[in-house]
C-alpha positions in Angstrom: 31.3 43.9 49.3 31.0 44.9 45.7 27.5 45.1 44.3 26.4 43.2 41.3 25.8 45.1 38.0 22.3 46.4 38.0 19.6 45.0 35.7 15.9 45.6 35.5 14.5 42.3 36.9 15.2 38.7 37.6 16.5 37.2 34.4 14.4 34.8 32.4 16.9 32.0 33.0 16.7 32.4 36.8 12.8 32.3 36.6 13.0 29.2 34.5 15.3 27.5 37.0 13.0 28.2 39.9 9.9 27.3 37.9 11.6 24.1 36.7 12.5 23.1 40.2 9.0 23.6 41.4 7.6 21.7 38.5 9.9 18.8 39.2 8.8 18.7 42.8 5.1 18.7 41.7 5.8 16.0 39.1 7.5 13.8 41.7 4.6 14.2 44.1 2.0 13.5 41.5 4.0 10.5 40.3 4.3 9.0 43.7 0.9 7.1 43.8 1.6 5.7 40.3 5.1 4.5 41.3 3.6 2.7 44.2 1.0 1.1 42.0 -1.8 2.9 43.9 -1.5 0.5 46.7 -1.7 1.4 50.4 1.8 1.2 51.9 2.3 -2.2 53.5 2.6 -2.5 57.2 6.2 -2.7 58.3 7.4 -0.9 55.1 11.1 0.0 55.5 13.0 3.0 54.2 15.4 2.3 52.6 15.4 -1.4 52.0 18.5 -3.0 53.5 21.1 -4.1 50.9 20.7 -7.8 51.9 16.9 -7.6 51.1 17.7 -7.6 47.4 17.7 -11.2 46.2 17.9 -13.0 42.9 20.6 -10.7 41.4 23.2 -13.3 40.7 24.5 -13.0 37.1 22.9 -9.6 36.5 24.8 -6.9 34.7 25.1 -3.6 36.7 22.3 -2.0 34.6 20.0 -5.0 35.1 20.7 -4.9 38.8 19.9 -1.2 39.1 16.7 -1.6 37.1 15.8 -4.6 39.4 16.3 -2.6 42.5 14.4 0.5 41.2 11.5 -1.8 40.4 11.7 -3.6 43.7 11.5 -0.3 45.6 10.5 2.7 43.4 11.4 5.1 46.1 15.0 4.4 45.3 14.6 6.1 41.9 12.7 9.0 43.3 15.3 9.6 46.0 18.1 9.6 43.5 16.2 12.0 41.2 15.6 14.4 44.0 19.2 14.1 45.1 20.4 14.9 41.6 18.1 17.9 41.5 19.5 19.1 44.8 23.0 18.8 43.4 22.0 20.8 40.3 20.5 23.4 42.7 24.0 23.8 44.3 25.4 24.7 40.9 22.6 27.2 40.4 23.0 28.8 43.8 25.5 31.5 42.6 23.3 32.7 39.7 20.3 32.7 42.0 22.2 34.9 44.5 23.2 37.2 41.7 19.6 37.5 40.7 18.7 38.3 44.3 21.2 41.1 44.3 19.9 42.6 41.1 16.3 42.5 42.4 17.5 44.1 45.7 19.2 46.9 43.8 16.1 47.4 41.6 13.8 47.5 44.6 16.0 49.9 46.4 15.9 52.3 43.4 12.1 52.0 43.0 11.3 52.4 46.7 14.2 54.6 47.7 14.7 52.2 50.6 17.1 49.4 51.5 16.0 47.0 48.9 14.3 44.6 51.4 11.3 42.6 50.1 9.8 39.2 50.5 10.9 38.2 46.9 14.5 39.3 47.6 14.7 37.3 50.8 13.2 34.2 49.1 15.8 34.4 46.3 18.6 34.9 48.9 17.3 31.8 50.7 17.2 29.7 47.5 20.7 30.9 46.7 22.1 29.8 50.1 24.2 26.7 49.3 23.8 25.6 53.0 20.0 25.5 52.6 19.9 23.5 49.4 19.6 19.9 50.8 17.2 21.1 53.5 14.9 22.6 50.8 14.9 19.4 48.7 14.3 17.3 51.8 10.7 18.6 51.6 9.7 16.9 48.3 11.8 13.9 49.2 10.0 13.2 52.4 6.5 14.1 51.1 7.0 11.7 48.2 8.4 9.0 50.5 5.3 9.4 52.8 3.0 8.9 49.7 4.9 5.8 48.7 5.9 4.2 52.0 3.7 5.7 54.6 4.4 8.0 57.5 5.7 5.3 60.0 8.5 4.3 57.5 9.6 7.9 56.9 9.5 8.7 60.6 11.6 5.7 61.4 14.1 6.5 58.7 14.5 10.2 59.8 14.8 9.1 63.4 17.5 6.5 62.6 19.7 8.7 60.3 22.9 9.5 62.2 23.3 13.2 62.6 26.3 13.0 64.9 28.7 14.4 62.4 26.6 17.6 61.6 26.2 18.2 65.3 29.9 17.7 65.9 30.8 20.1 63.1 28.5 22.8 64.6 30.2 22.6 68.0 33.8 22.3 66.8 33.3 25.1 64.3 31.9 27.4 67.0 34.8 26.7 69.4 37.5 26.9 66.7 36.3 30.3 65.5 36.7 31.9 68.9 39.3 34.6 69.5 41.5 32.6 72.0 41.8 29.6 69.6 42.3 31.8 66.6 45.0 33.9 68.3 46.9 30.8 69.3 46.7 29.4 65.8 47.8 32.7 64.4 50.8 32.8 66.6 51.7 29.3 65.5 51.2 30.1 61.8 53.0 33.4 62.3 56.1 31.6 63.6 56.1 29.6 60.4 55.3 32.6 58.2 57.9 34.7 59.9 60.6 32.6 58.3 59.4 33.9 55.0 59.3 37.5 56.2 55.6 37.6 57.2 54.6 38.4 53.6 51.1 37.4 52.2 52.8 34.6 50.4 54.5 33.4 53.6 51.2 33.5 55.5 49.4 31.8 52.7 51.9 29.0 52.5 52.0 28.5 56.2 48.3 28.3 56.6 47.8 25.9 53.6 50.5 23.5 54.7 50.7 23.5 58.5 46.9 24.1 59.0 45.6 21.0 57.1 48.2 18.7 58.7 47.1 20.1 62.1 43.7 18.7 61.2 45.0 15.2 61.8 45.0 16.0 65.5 42.2 18.6 66.1 40.0 17.1 63.3 39.4 18.4 59.8 36.4 20.6 60.6 38.4 22.5 63.2 41.4 22.8 60.9 39.1 24.1 58.1 37.6 26.7 60.3 40.9 28.0 61.6 42.5 28.0 58.1 39.6 29.8 56.5 39.5 32.5 59.2 43.3 33.1 58.9 43.1 33.1 55.1 40.3 35.7 55.3 42.5 37.9 57.5 45.9 37.5 55.7 44.8 37.1 52.1 41.2 37.7 51.2 41.1 41.1 53.0 43.8 42.3 50.6 41.3 41.9 47.7 43.2 39.3 45.6 42.1 38.4 42.0 39.2 36.0 41.5 41.6 33.5 40.0 43.7 33.5 43.2 40.6 33.3 45.4 39.3 30.3 43.6 42.7 28.7 43.5 43.1 29.2 47.2 39.7 27.8 48.0 40.3 24.7 45.9 43.7 24.1 47.3 42.3 24.6 50.9 39.6 22.0 50.4 42.0 19.4 48.8 44.7 19.9 51.5 42.2 19.6 54.4 40.6 16.5 52.8 44.0 14.7 52.8 45.6 16.5 55.7 43.6 14.6 58.2 44.9 11.2 57.1 48.0 11.2 59.4 45.8 9.7 62.0 42.8 7.3 62.1 40.3 9.6 63.9 40.4 13.0 62.2 39.2 12.5 58.6 35.5 11.5 58.4 36.0 9.0 55.5 38.8 7.3 57.4 36.9 7.3 60.7 34.0 5.5 59.0 36.1 2.4 58.2 39.2 2.5 60.5 37.7 0.3 63.1 36.2 -2.3 60.7 39.4 -2.4 58.6 41.7 -2.5 61.7 43.6 0.6 60.7 45.5 2.3 63.5 47.9 5.3 63.8 50.9 3.4 62.5 49.1 2.1 59.5 47.7 5.5 58.6 51.1 7.2 58.9 52.8 4.5 56.8 50.1 4.1 54.1 48.5 7.6 53.9 49.9 10.2 56.1 53.4 10.8 54.6 52.0 10.6 51.1 49.4 13.3 51.9 52.1 15.5 53.4 54.3 15.2 50.3 51.3 16.0 48.1 50.3 19.0 50.1 53.8 20.5 49.9 54.1 19.9 46.2 50.6 21.3 45.3 51.0 24.3 47.5 54.5 25.0 46.1 53.1 24.8 42.6 50.4 27.3 43.3 52.8 29.6 45.1 55.1 29.7 42.0 52.1 30.2 39.7 50.8 33.1 41.7 54.1 34.6 42.7 53.7 37.9 40.8 50.3 38.6 42.3 51.6 37.8 45.8 54.4 40.4 45.2 51.7 43.0 44.4 49.7 42.0 47.5 52.8 42.4 49.6 52.8 46.1 48.6 49.1 46.4 49.4 49.7 44.9 52.9 52.6 47.3 53.5 50.5 50.3 52.6 47.7 49.3 54.8 49.9 48.7 57.8 51.4 52.1 57.4 47.9 53.6 57.8 47.0 53.8 61.5 43.3 53.4 60.6 44.0 50.0 59.0 46.2 48.7 61.7 44.5 46.0 63.8 44.5 46.4 67.6 43.5 43.6 70.0 44.3 42.9 73.6 46.3 39.8 74.2 44.2 36.9 75.5 45.3 35.6 78.9 47.1 32.2 78.7 44.6 30.5 81.1 41.7 31.4 78.9 43.5 30.0 75.8 44.2 26.8 77.7 40.6 26.5 78.8 39.4 26.8 75.3 41.9 24.1 74.2 40.4 21.9 76.9 37.0 22.4 75.5 38.2 21.7 72.0 40.0 18.6 73.2 36.9 17.4 75.0 34.8 17.9 71.9 37.3 15.8 69.8 37.6 13.1 72.5 33.8 12.7 72.7 33.1 13.2 69.0 31.0 10.0 68.8 28.8 10.9 71.8 26.5 13.9 71.1 25.2 14.0 74.7 28.7 14.6 76.0 30.1 17.1 73.5 26.8 19.1 73.4 26.9 19.3 77.2 30.5 20.4 77.0 29.4 23.1 74.5 26.8 24.4 76.9 29.5 24.8 79.6 31.7 26.5 76.9 29.0 29.0 76.1 28.8 29.9 79.8 32.6 30.3 80.0 32.7 32.6 77.0 30.0 34.8 78.6 32.0 34.9 81.9 35.2 35.9 80.0 33.4 38.3 77.5 36.1 41.0 77.7 38.5 38.6 76.1 36.1 37.2 73.5 34.8 38.3 70.2 31.0 38.1 69.8 30.1 34.5 69.2 28.3 34.2 65.8 26.6 30.8 65.6 24.9 31.5 62.3 27.6 30.1 60.0 28.0 27.0 62.2 24.3 26.3 62.3 23.9 26.8 58.5 26.8 24.3 57.9 25.2 21.8 60.3 21.9 22.2 58.4 23.7 21.6 55.1 25.4 18.4 56.4 22.2 17.1 58.0 20.4 17.5 54.7 23.2 15.8 52.9 23.2 12.9 55.2 19.4 12.6 54.9 19.6 12.4 51.1 22.9 10.5 50.8 21.9 7.6 53.0 19.2 6.8 50.4 21.7 6.4 47.6 23.2 3.1 48.9 21.0 1.1 46.5 23.2 2.1 43.6 26.5 3.3 45.0 27.3 0.0 46.8 26.9 -2.2 43.7 28.9 0.3 41.6 31.8 0.1 44.0 31.6 -3.7 44.4 32.2 -4.2 40.6 35.3 -2.1 40.3 39.0 -3.3 40.3 41.7 -1.4 42.2 42.5 1.5 39.8 39.0 1.9 38.6 37.8 1.8 42.2 40.2 4.6 43.1 39.0 6.9 40.3 35.4 5.8 40.8 35.5 6.8 44.5 37.1 10.1 43.5 34.3 10.9 41.0 31.5 9.7 43.3 32.9 11.8 46.1 32.4 14.9 44.1 28.6 14.2 44.2 28.3 12.7 47.6 30.1 13.1 50.9 33.3 11.1 50.9 32.5 9.6 54.3 29.3 8.1 52.8 31.4 6.6 50.0 33.8 4.8 52.3 31.0 3.7 54.6 29.1 2.1 51.7 32.3 0.5 50.5 32.8 -1.1 54.0 29.4 -2.9 53.5 30.8 -4.7 50.4 32.0 -8.2 51.3 35.3 -9.6 50.2 37.3 -6.3 49.8 41.0 -7.1 49.7 43.5 -4.8 51.5 44.4 -3.2 48.1 40.7 -2.4 47.4 40.2 -1.0 50.8 43.2 1.3 50.3 42.0 2.3 46.8 38.5 3.3 47.9 39.6 5.4 50.9 42.5 7.0 48.9 40.1 7.9 46.1 37.5 9.3 48.5 40.0 11.7 50.3 41.5 12.6 46.9 38.2 13.9 45.6 37.3 15.7 48.8 38.0 19.1 47.4 36.3 19.0 44.0 32.9 20.3 45.3 31.5 21.8 48.4 29.6 18.6 49.2 32.6 16.3 48.7 33.9 16.6 52.3 32.1 17.4 55.5 34.4 20.4 56.4 34.0 22.1 53.0 30.8 23.9 53.8 32.5 25.4 56.9 35.3 26.9 54.8 32.9 28.1 52.1 30.6 29.7 54.7 33.5 31.7 56.2 35.0 32.8 52.9 31.8 33.3 50.9 31.6 37.0 51.7 34.6 37.5 49.5 32.7 36.2 46.5 30.0 38.8 45.8 27.7 36.4 43.9 28.5 33.3 45.9 31.1 30.6 45.2 30.7 29.3 41.7 31.0 25.5 41.5 32.9 25.6 38.2 35.4 28.0 39.7 35.9 25.8 42.8 36.3 22.7 40.5 39.0 24.4 38.4 40.8 25.6 41.5 40.9 22.1 42.9 41.9 20.2 39.8 45.7 20.6 40.0 46.0 19.7 43.7 43.6 16.8 43.2 45.8 15.5 40.4 48.9 15.8 42.6 47.2 13.9 45.5 46.1 11.2 43.1 49.6 10.7 41.7 51.0 10.6 45.3 48.6 7.9 46.4 49.0 5.9 43.3 52.7 6.1 42.7 54.4 6.5 46.0 55.3 3.2 47.6 
């Protein structure tokens, strides 16, 4: 990994960001008693207030309604302010990581050691995107305790659904194992072989077949496999920063829509399929084929745009393969082990809604990997656990945003709803958007289609837009020396997002 350019100390801007974040936390905590009018929290206080608890809102404009709800329960406003600060922190994560690298290099020079220090590690922690929402959960929960009382906060945390974060941890760990990866590589290799096995052929195969495979093995599993294969067949060749960000944005968008061939693989679809009565046939007819067309068009457009660089990377790959030191060598994994891993993966997908079952299956899986250790790579659970922590924090914050998201969605017509869901998805998990939309009464079939299509369309714009995104970023982040910059990801995802939007809006 390349080192960051050396500078004397943490830049003033980084210190200001950190100081500003701490000041905001302190301000929120100090403001909590005032917001609650200095009163002792009432017995039976609820966090958050159910949407049907807000009454007397008939005839209000959207702004009046939001002001009314913020006044009725001031914790609404506090939760949203903290959530916005957390989002801003995700944008500052890359600069904070760069500051940590500079401080590490300076410390190493001054001490003639390895650059390790408490300040360096704290900065690294603050620069970990996966830790952001967990960090901001602390001021959120402390403020909520001051305003609502401990029983209300304890009840809220206990009743937030953490099934999806737990599932992502398990499926990501299984999908990243050597038997699963070797099988996926053989499948992708058969597709890439038709293009001569060049970096472009591998890149195209991974970014088209992989996301569509997510409709059957779930999007988190597809994201894990695609990211690992892209690391091996593209990122290891040291492509340009522009190609890296373009690939990451295209991967996120393709995976977000690639799971819509079925009704159980994409989190935003899964949230509403049962309530809306959407089955396999409906998804294929209304979403799936359009998503496949959009994936092919967007991937082809990027392939044409980056064709010259891919030609150079082909030369790099050829040179490395001619060097015996660079040539990879792995023993083939026995078929029965691969099939057993597939059974564990299938069990996890089948029991995705029952943590007790898929976690139990994962414990058996861990025992099996230990028993077949000669055919396994070391199991690294750190990325999966960090991603799970990220998603759990996002769920904790996102659930408290229903007070304003639901009325915003309820007041939009079909086309504005599509674009509104796309934009909101960039700042909140798309599954949360569709879930809140399902609470709005009187949605017509056209409005249901618009909100789900918009949610999956915007799933690649940011790392928080779709549950599998943190998994892909965690795997590929080592190829971005100072972390993945949100603006780079946004720019990389804009073109495929536009292609997907046109497909869902214009295709019959």
